[in-house]
N, C-alpha and C positions, 0 to 999 in steps of 0.2 A: 638256527634254522633246522626244520625237520629233515631227517635223512631221506624220508620217503619222497619229499619234494625234489631233492637233488637227484635221486635215482630215476625219477620220471623224465629227466631232461634228455634231449636227443644227443647222440654222438655225431653232430653235424657242425659245420662252420656257422658262426653267427655272432650275435651281440646279446649280452645279458645285462639286466638292470636290477641291482639290489635295492630293496625298499625297506624303510623302517616301519614301526608300528602304525604310523599315521598314513602310510602309503606313499610317502615322499621319497623319490629316488635319491639315494645317497652315493651310488657309484655305478658307472657304466664301463663295461669292459668288452673286449672282443676275444675270440678264440677260434682256432681251427677245429677244435673239438670242445663244444660248450660244456658238456657234462664233465669231462675230465678237468677242464680249467676251474669250474665252480667247485669241484671236489677238492682241488688243490688249495683253494682259499680256506677250507675248513679242516685240513689235515696237516699234521706236523706242527712245528713251531712257526709262529708268524715270521715272515721274512722282512717285514717292516711294520711300523706303527699303524699304517693304514689298514692292514689286514687284521690287526688286533681290534680296531674300532669296528670293522665289518662284522667280525664274529660276535661282538656284543650287541650291535644295533640291527643287523640285517635279519628280518623275519620272513621276507618273501623275495622271490626272484622272478622276473619276467624275461622271456627269451624270444629273440627275433632271429630265425634261421635265414641264412643267405646261401648263395651258390658257391661262393669261394671267399677267401680271406680278404681279398681286395674290396669286395662289396661290404664285408663286415667292417673294414676300417672306415669306409665312407659313411656307413650308417652310424657307427660309433661316434664319429665327429658330429654328425647332425643331431644325435640324441644328447650329446654333451652340451651343445649350444642351446638345445631346447630346454633341458632340465636343469642345467647348471648344478650338478651334484657337488656336495661339499667335499668329497674325497677324490675328485678328479682334478688334474692340473688344468688351470684356466689361464688364458691370456687376459690380463686386466686392462691393458691399454692398447689393444690390437686395432690400431688405426687403419683406415683404408689409405694407403700411400699412393701418391700420384705417379703416373707413368707418362712417358712421352709417346704419343701415338702418331704414326704415319699412316694415313688412310689408304685404302685400296680404291683408287679412282684413276681416271684417264690422266689427270694431272694431280697426283697426290698432294695432300697438305699436311702440315704438322700442327699438333695441338696438345694440350695437357689434359689428362683425364684421370679419374679415379675408378672408372668402370672398365673391366676387362670383358669384352664381348667377342663372340665367335663370328666375326664379320670379315675375316681375311686380312685385317689391318696388321701392321707390325707394331708391337708394344715393346718399349724399351724402358727398363727400370727394374724395381721400383726406386724412387727417390725419397729419401727421408725428409727433405725440405722442399716444399713447393716453390719457394723463392729461388733455391739453387737450380731447380729444374727449369724454371722460366729463364734464368740467366744463361743456362746451358743452351737453351733453344735460341736465345737472342744472339749469343756469340757464334753459334754454328750457322745461323742464317746469314751472318756477315760473310761466311766462307762459302756456304751453299745456299744462295738466296731462293728458298722455296716458299710457297705461299702458305698463309695461315687462315685465309678468308674462307667463307662458306659459299662462294659463288659456284653455280653450276656451269662449268666451262664446256664450250662446244664450238660451234661455228660463229656464234655471236661474239663480237668484240666489245670490250669494256674500256673505259678510261682508266689508266693506271692510278692506283691509290698512293697514299703517302709512303707506304712501305717500299715501293719501287724507287721513289726519289731519295730515300735514305739508304738505299742499297740493301734492303732486307728481303726483297722479292725481285724475281726476274720478269715479272709481269706476263705470265702465260695467258692471262685474261685478255691482254691487248695484242697477243701473237708476236711479242717481242723476242721470243725464244722458241726454237723448234721443240717438238715433243721429245725427240731423241736426246737433245742436249739437256732438256729439263729432267728427264728420267736419270741422266747421269748425275745431276746434282742431288737428286733424291737418294741414289745409290751411295754417293759419297757421304751424305748426311748420316744415313743408317750405319754405314761401315765404321765411321768414326765413333759413334755411340756404342758400337759392339766391340770397340777396342782395336780396330784395324787401322788406326790412323797412320801408321808407318807405311802401309801399303798404299793408302790414299795419297800421302805426301809424295811417294815415289812416282805415282801415276801423274800427279799434277806437275812435278818437275819435268817429266817426259813430255807432257803436252805443251808446257811452256817452251821447252827447247825446240820442239817441232814447229810451233807457231813462229818463234824467232827466226829459225832457219828459212822459213817460207816468207819472211818479211811482213808477217802479220803482227806488227809491233803493239797495236792497241790491245789485241787479244792476249799477247804475251804479258803485257803490263797487268791486265786484269788477273791472269793466272798467278803472276808474281805476288800481287796483293793478297790473293786468297791463300797462297803458301805461307806468307808472313803471318797472316791472321791465324791460320791453323797451327803454326808452330808456337805462337803465343798461347793459344788455348791448350794445346797438348802439354805445355810446360806447367800450366796452372791446374789443369783438370784431372790428370791421371797420375796415380802412383804406380809406376810400372814395376812388376816383379819378374824374376827369371821365368822363362817358359811361357807358353801361350794357352794354357788350359783354362777352362771355365770352371770356377768353383763357387759353391755356397758353403761357407764354413760356420758351424754352429758351436756355441758354448753356453752352458747354463750353470749358474751358481746362485745359491740363496734364493732370492725372490725376483730374479731377472734372467733373461736370455739375450744373447747377442748373436747377430748374423752379419758376416762380411760377404759382400758380393764381388767376385772377381770375374772379369770377362776379358778373354784374350790376354791374360796375365795382368790386367789393369784393375786396380781397386776402384770400383765405380759406385759403391754404396755401402752404408752401414746402418743397421737397425738395432736398437736396444729396446726390449719390450719387457715390462713388468709382468710377472706371473703370480698366480695364486696356487700354491701346491701344499698338500699336507706334509708335515715334517717327516723325515726319515725315509723318503722314497729313494731306492737305489739310483745312483747317478745315471747309469745307462738307461734305465727305464724313464727317468725324468727327461733326459735329452730326447729320447724317442717320442715321448708324448708331446714335447714342445714342437718337434719337427712336424708331427701330424697336424697340430693346431695351426702352425704357421702356414703350411701350404693349403690347408682346407679353405682359406679365405680367397682362393683364386689365383694366388701367386704361381708363377711358372718356375720350376726348378732348373738349375744349371745342369750341365752334363755330369758333373761330379759333386756330390754332397758329402762333405767331410765332417764327421762327428764321432764322438766316443759312444757308439751303440753296439749292442750284441749282434752276433751273426744272424740270429733269428729275427730280431727287429729290423736289421738292415735288409733282410730278404723281403719281409712284409712291406716295408716302406718302398723299396725299389719296385715291387710288383704293382703298387699303387701309383707311384710317381711316373713310371714309364707311360702311363695313360696321358700324362701332361707333357712329357718330354721323352720320346722313345729312346734317346741316348743316355738317359739318366742312370747313374749308379750311386749307391749309398754305401759308405765304408769308413772305417777309421783311417787316420793318416798312415801311409805306408813308407814314407821316406822323410828325410830330414827337412826338405822344403815344406812339405805338408804339415809336419809337426810344428814348424815355425809359424805357419799360417794359423794353426789352432791356438798356439800361444798368443799370437797377436789378437785373436778373437777374444780370448780370456782377458787380455789386457783392456779390452773395450767394455768389459762389464763394470757396472757401478762398484766402486771400491768399498762401499758401506751398504749394509742391509737397511731395510726400512726401519727396523727396530732400533738400530744404531742411530739412524738419523733422527728418530723421534726422541731418543734419550738426549742427543746433543741439543735439539731444539728446546727441550725442557730445561736443560742446564743454562742455555743462553737466556731464556725468558725467566729463569729462577722460579719455576713452578715444579710441582711434584710429578706431573704427568702431562704429556702432550698428545695423548691418544684421542682426546676429544677437544676440539677448539671451536669456539663460537666467535664470530667477528661482527661488529656493528658499525654502521656509518650513517651519518646524518646528511640529508639532502633537503634543502629548502631555498626558497626565493625570498630573502629577507626574513620577515616574520610570517610570511604566507606559505601555504602548501607545505607544511613540515612533514617529512617522512623519514623513517629509519629503516635501512635494509639490514637483514641478518643473514649470515652464511654460516655453514657448519662443515667441519672436516673431522672425519673419524678415521683413525689409523693412517693419517696422511692422505686420504682420498676424499674428494668432495661428497658430502652427504646431502644431495639436493632435495631430499624429502623434508629436510629441516630448514630449507631456505624460506625466508619470510620477508614481506614488506609491510611495515606498520605505519598507518596514518596516525600521527600524534593527536591525542584527544585531550589530555589533562594539562599540558604545559601551555601557558600563555606567554607570548613574546619569544624572543630569540635566546634560548638557553640550551646549548648543545648537550651539556652534561645532564640536565634534567630530562631532556628528550631521550637520551640513551638509557637513563635510569628507568624511564617508563617502558621503553622497548624491551629491556632486559627482564623486567618484572613480568610483562605480558608473555614474553618468549618462554620464560621458565615454567609458566603454567601449562604449556602445550608440548614440552619436550622432556 
């Protein structure tokens, strides 16, 4: 890249986009001082293989100035998602995970959602398994019977639905419970999911003893049943760790990143996400970029983010994440307990890289390479309506551009082998 181009860049915070000869973005970066950072890419020995590629391929740079480094970080994330540059770290299977939502209404309701909205509701999660989240809701509604329907409750009274009869709802729609008591159920539901189930248990025991002492035995029996149900859930649902801090713990290795979510000392979730990253990126930088991408999808950070990142990256990440959670801090582990949490997170990473997995698959199938795999399957109704579907996987990922469905033209009668032969022949002409 011409030195005159670099010298014309501003000494301001912002985002820079390197482009190749065809004008295609190949790398997006951020900096407090754009000109100084771009100069570093082209001075001295390359700090990693990515910079070596940049020096060979980058012929132009486009700059977007911002007011501060937090705005630069947000813009960088947006441009990476837009351009998908080859030299940036990307989340390959960044799913939208489900959250348990407790709405902000006169009589709040509970539901499962994948959309985080600024609507005043309480969002709890994320959960890596939708079925596990649904089961959690079901079990907790047995303890705290709050509604899941979409009725607009007010003065009008409705007939109780099945949920009331199977004890999953206290039927506020039929005015079978006061607003004050209903909101206590909602508070207990949310508190347990935030990890405060011991406090909720103590409160339920206190209420049961009070009801019993006042000879309200039916109410005491209901509270007893809720206590037993909550104790069963807490035994199955939460892995309790010493201390009551909230942590998000990050680990990255090879082509995957792992995140463990702890709330009030309880392990409430785990996520493992495949990433696409150029070889040779320093570990601290790779972890920092993974954290940026992870939270850019709308996730809410915990009070403490534990990761092996540099002081500079930790400062930038914190400046951004406190806009999502004002109590958030980002830092490496500072005591034995936090180091153990980080080791636990590394233990949750896949034990083999994708390349290792492809080699093992090739060995099992007794083929030279498993980098490209085509699969064919016949579907027909007797000898009528014969079709063959074709799928393709490249480097272990679905290549949907090469998915096909072939209506068989040349084969008469029911001959699956001949149908597949025709489909393979026709498929080979187009791939």
